C-alpha positions in Angstrom: -39.3 5.0 -0.2 -37.3 1.8 0.2 -37.4 1.2 -3.6 -36.0 4.7 -4.3 -33.2 4.2 -1.8 -32.3 0.8 -3.3 -32.3 2.3 -6.8 -30.1 5.2 -5.7 -27.8 2.7 -4.0 -27.5 0.6 -7.1 -26.8 3.7 -9.2 -23.9 4.6 -6.8 -22.4 1.2 -7.1 -22.6 1.3 -10.9 -21.1 4.8 -11.0 -18.2 4.0 -8.7 -17.5 0.7 -10.6 -17.2 2.5 -14.0 -14.1 4.5 -13.0 -10.6 3.0 -12.8 -9.6 3.1 -9.2 -6.1 3.9 -7.8 -3.9 1.0 -7.2 -1.5 0.8 -4.3 1.6 2.8 -5.4 4.8 3.2 -3.4 7.8 3.9 -5.5 11.0 6.0 -5.3 13.3 7.0 -8.1 16.0 9.6 -8.8 14.3 12.8 -9.9 17.3 13.6 -12.1 16.4 10.6 -14.3 13.6 12.7 -15.7 14.7 16.3 -15.5 18.1 15.6 -17.1 16.7 14.1 -20.4 15.3 16.3 -23.2 11.9 14.5 -23.3 11.3 15.0 -19.5 9.4 11.8 -19.0 10.0 8.1 -18.4 8.1 4.8 -18.0 8.3 2.7 -14.9 7.5 -0.8 -16.1 6.3 -3.8 -14.0 8.8 -6.0 -15.8 11.7 -3.8 -14.6 10.5 -3.7 -11.0 8.5 -6.9 -10.4 8.3 -6.5 -6.6 7.5 -2.7 -6.6 4.0 -1.3 -6.1 3.7 0.7 -9.3 0.0 0.6 -10.2 -2.0 -1.5 -12.7 0.2 -1.3 -15.8 3.2 0.6 -14.5 3.7 4.4 -14.4 4.2 7.3 -16.7 6.3 9.8 -14.8 7.0 13.3 -16.2 8.2 16.7 -15.4 5.8 19.5 -16.2 7.8 22.7 -16.9 4.5 24.5 -17.1 3.6 23.7 -13.5 7.2 23.1 -12.4 6.3 19.8 -10.7 6.3 16.1 -11.3 3.3 14.2 -12.5 2.7 10.4 -12.4 -0.1 8.5 -14.1 -1.1 4.9 -14.3 -0.3 3.4 -17.7 -3.7 1.6 -17.8 -6.2 3.2 -20.2 -9.4 3.9 -18.3 -11.5 3.9 -21.5 -10.4 0.5 -22.4 -10.7 -0.7 -18.8 -14.3 0.4 -18.8 -14.8 -1.9 -21.9 -13.0 -4.8 -20.3 -9.8 -4.4 -22.5 -6.3 -4.4 -21.0 -4.1 -1.8 -22.7 -1.3 0.7 -22.0 -0.8 4.3 -22.7 2.5 5.8 -24.1 3.7 9.3 -24.9 2.3 10.6 -28.2 4.0 14.0 -28.3 5.4 16.4 -25.7 2.0 17.1 -24.2 -0.1 14.0 -24.7 -0.2 10.3 -24.1 -2.1 7.9 -26.3 -3.7 4.5 -25.7 -2.3 1.7 -27.9 -5.7 0.1 -28.4 -8.5 2.7 -28.5 -6.2 5.6 -29.5 -7.7 8.0 -27.0 -5.2 10.8 -26.4 -4.7 12.2 -22.8 -3.4 15.6 -21.9 -0.7 14.8 -19.3 1.4 18.0 -19.0 -1.1 20.8 -18.7 -4.0 19.0 -17.2 -4.9 16.1 -14.9 -4.9 13.4 -17.6 -8.2 14.2 -19.2 -9.0 12.9 -22.7 -8.0 15.3 -25.5 -9.8 13.8 -28.4 -12.9 11.9 -27.2 -16.2 12.2 -25.4 -14.9 10.2 -22.5 -14.4 13.1 -20.1 -15.6 10.8 -17.3 -12.5 8.6 -17.8 -9.3 10.6 -17.0 -6.0 8.8 -16.3 -5.4 7.7 -12.7 -3.0 10.1 -11.2 -0.7 9.6 -8.2 0.9 11.9 -5.8 4.5 13.1 -6.2 6.8 14.3 -3.5 10.4 15.3 -3.9 12.9 14.9 -1.1 16.3 16.1 -2.2 17.0 14.2 -5.4 14.5 11.4 -4.6 11.1 11.5 -6.3 8.5 9.5 -4.2 5.3 8.5 -6.0 2.5 7.2 -3.9 -1.3 6.6 -3.8 -3.7 8.6 -1.7 -4.3 6.0 1.0 -0.7 4.9 1.5 0.3 7.6 4.1 -2.9 8.1 6.0 -1.2 6.8 9.2 2.5 7.2 8.3 5.0 10.0 8.3 5.7 11.1 4.7 9.2 12.1 5.5 10.4 8.7 6.7 13.0 7.1 4.5 12.3 4.1 2.3 15.1 2.6 0.0 14.8 3.2 -3.7 13.8 -0.1 -5.5 16.7 -1.5 -7.6 16.1 -2.0 -11.3 16.2 -5.6 -12.5 19.3 -6.4 -14.6 
């Protein structure tokens, strides 16, 4: 019985280690920055906001007119991360993002970031919560506001010049 419990415990550790985990994200930006452009998406790069909490490799933020809401995904490719490779995703067309190394395409507008062209259905993009307050889009990770009031004001990080 102890051997079975130990084996199951090891399987749980392996399964949980194979998926890319959420990073701490706490970022605010003007929602008009995305909705006012034709492409309806933007990158938030770590090089532009070095002190901000914006995930592993920055963020891909987009407006989904299909769902009429904002979506935010980590730019780190979970398929490459599973194989120990550091890579970033970028927009491929109006509906999909693609990894620059393994070329896995992810559906980002109409789904939750699941791969569109591969067998890696266990490796969706890491998504983050979006909350709009007036014209401010707040992007945050699941654990950030467990003990805080979501409506409290935080200043918008300033872009590096």
